[in-house]
C-alpha positions as CSV (number, residue, x, y, z in Angstrom):
1,X,115.1,-5.7,36.8
2,X,112.9,-8.7,36.0
3,X,109.9,-6.4,35.8
4,X,108.9,-3.3,33.9
5,X,106.0,-0.9,34.0
6,X,104.9,1.1,30.9
7,X,102.0,3.4,30.8
8,X,100.1,4.1,27.6
9,X,96.6,4.4,26.2
10,X,95.1,4.9,29.7
11,X,96.5,1.7,31.0
12,X,99.6,0.5,32.9
13,X,101.4,-2.6,31.6
14,X,103.4,-4.6,34.1
15,X,105.6,-7.2,32.5
16,X,107.2,-9.9,34.6
17,X,110.1,-11.8,33.1
18,X,112.8,-14.2,34.1
19,X,112.9,-14.8,37.9
20,X,110.8,-12.5,40.1
21,X,111.5,-13.4,43.7
22,X,111.4,-12.0,47.2
23,X,114.6,-10.1,46.4
24,X,112.5,-7.9,44.0
25,X,109.4,-7.6,46.2
26,X,110.4,-4.3,47.8
27,X,111.3,-2.6,44.5
28,X,108.2,-4.0,42.7
29,X,105.9,-2.8,45.5
30,X,107.5,0.6,45.6
31,X,107.2,1.0,41.8
32,X,103.6,-0.2,41.8
33,X,102.8,2.2,44.6
34,X,104.1,5.1,42.5
35,X,102.5,4.0,39.3
36,X,99.0,2.8,40.3
37,X,97.9,5.5,42.7
38,X,95.8,7.1,40.0
39,X,93.5,4.0,39.8
40,X,94.4,3.4,36.1
41,X,93.8,-0.3,35.0
42,X,96.8,-2.6,35.0
43,X,97.6,-5.4,32.6
44,X,100.1,-8.0,33.9
45,X,102.1,-9.9,31.3
46,X,103.8,-13.2,32.3
47,X,104.8,-14.6,28.9
48,X,108.6,-14.6,29.7
49,X,108.3,-15.5,33.4
50,X,110.5,-18.4,34.5
51,X,110.2,-18.2,38.3
52,X,108.0,-16.4,40.8
53,X,107.9,-16.4,44.6
54,X,104.8,-16.7,46.7
55,X,105.4,-13.2,48.0
56,X,105.2,-11.8,44.5
57,X,101.9,-13.6,44.0
58,X,100.7,-12.1,47.2
59,X,101.8,-8.7,46.0
60,X,99.8,-9.2,42.8
61,X,96.8,-10.3,44.9
62,X,97.0,-7.1,46.9
63,X,97.3,-5.1,43.7
64,X,94.1,-6.7,42.4
65,X,92.3,-5.9,45.6
66,X,93.5,-2.3,45.5
67,X,93.2,-1.3,41.8
68,X,90.1,-2.0,39.9
69,X,90.8,-3.4,36.4
70,X,93.9,-5.6,37.1
71,X,94.0,-8.3,34.4
72,X,96.4,-11.1,33.6
73,X,96.4,-11.1,29.9
74,X,97.3,-14.5,28.3
75,X,99.0,-15.8,31.5
76,X,101.8,-18.3,30.8
77,X,101.4,-21.9,31.8
78,X,104.2,-21.4,34.3
79,X,102.3,-18.5,35.9
80,X,99.1,-20.5,36.1
81,X,101.0,-23.4,37.7
82,X,102.5,-21.1,40.3
83,X,99.1,-19.6,41.0
84,X,97.6,-23.1,41.5
85,X,100.4,-24.2,43.8
86,X,99.6,-21.3,46.0
87,X,95.8,-21.8,45.7
88,X,95.3,-18.3,44.4
89,X,93.5,-19.1,41.1
90,X,90.2,-17.6,42.3
91,X,91.8,-14.5,43.7
92,X,94.0,-13.8,40.7
93,X,92.5,-15.4,37.6
94,X,88.8,-15.7,38.5
95,X,87.8,-13.2,35.8
96,X,89.2,-15.5,33.1
97,X,86.7,-18.0,31.8
98,X,87.8,-21.6,31.6
99,X,90.5,-21.2,34.3
């Protein structure tokens, strides 16, 4: 799987790596649904991301609207470029100064 979710220290860590596409959307949505129902903050890592579909960005936007405390810590240049292509910078990265 090109994603993993680890829970520790009162936070969930979602790591996206490689190619995360529409083929993974259902599994990712199901796993997030199981994991985040307690409202625990989520940190999303994109350092090793190589490809991401619009549907995954939309899923992340939905996650951000649903769970308080979703953050994109040190987003990769690739992730930022994909977010910009889909005009989702304000929705996904607005909490980051300078972006």
